[in-house]
N, C-alpha and C positions, 0 to 999 in steps of 0.2 A: 803099572807103576810111573806115575809123570814126569821121571826123568830118567827112566829109562827108553820111555816114549820119545820125550822132549828133545833124545839126543840121535835120535833117530830122524826125526821131523827136519833137527836143524841142520843135519847130513844133507838131507831131502832139499831143503832148501839151497842151501849154501850150493851143491851139487847143479840146482838150475838155473841159478844166477849165474856162475862159471858156465856153463854150459848156454846161454843166451848171449852170452858174447858181454854180461855189464860189466865181468870185473873179470881177471884171469886167476887171483887169490880171494878166498872169501872165508869170513868167521862169521856165525849167526849166532847171538844170542839168548835164549827166550826167560823169564822171568815168571814163576805165578806166584799166587797168593793164596794160600786155604783161605777154598768157600767161592775162590772167584773164576768162570769156568775161561776167560781167556786170559792170554799173556799182562802184568801190570807193564810188562817192558819187551819192546821188540830193537833188537838191537844187531847192525851189520856193520862188520870191518872189512876193508877191500884192502888193508894195506898200500894205499895210493894206487892200487890196479883200475878202481874203480872207472866205469865211464860216464858215470852220474852220479851226485850226492848222496850220502851213504843215507841220510834221511829221508828222502826220496825213496831210496830201495825197500827203507823199511817199511815203508808205509804202502809201497805195492806189497811187499811179503803180506803186510795184514789184510789189503784185498785181494789178492789170490790164495793164499793158502788160507784153509779152516785151522786154527791155532787152538780150538777146544779140544778139551781130553776125547771127547766123542768124533772130533774132526780127523784130528790124529790114529786113531784107533779106525776108523771107516777109512780112509786118506792112505795107510800104510797096509792097509790088510793086517794087523795086527792080531785078529782072533785066528787067521790062518795059520796051521799046523805049520811051522817053518825051521823051529828053534832048535830040535836037535839034530839037523845039518850043519847050523849057526855053529854049535857047542863048540866046535872043536876050529881052529885056527881065526877066532874073532867075529864079533858081526857086520864090521865096517869094512867097507873094500871089496864086500866078496861077489864081485860081479860074477863068479861062477855059476853060483846060486838066485844071483837077480833076487835079490829081496826088493821092495817096492821101495826103499828109501836109495835102491841107488839106481831108481832112476831120472830122463830127465825129461821127461813127459810134458812138465808148466811151463818149460822155458820161453814158449812163445807167449803165453797166457802175460808171465811176466814183461817182456818186450811192451806186449799190447798196453799193460795197466802202467806203460810208463811213456807210453807213443813212439815207441821205436819201431 
């Protein structure tokens, strides 16, 4: 499902933005249309904590992350058997199980995309 996959991806992106020191708070919104593989909208909200313009952040997100459904599946290893363990206590914030969407391995790429 694109909605669940996109929720994981937005968490992954937001965590990487914060890990990169580009904001201390971050919310990412992706909007998709039926039949269109790329999101029709990428919105980043830093609640006034960002060190660069939010539109610049959104553009960097588009450059660094593959936001197509196939790209999300690959990036976040969504075909990997992991959901049984995630069924209890939620899917987000599970650093004990360390699913791919909890990693902060793209922070340097985000900074580079912004010239930081």
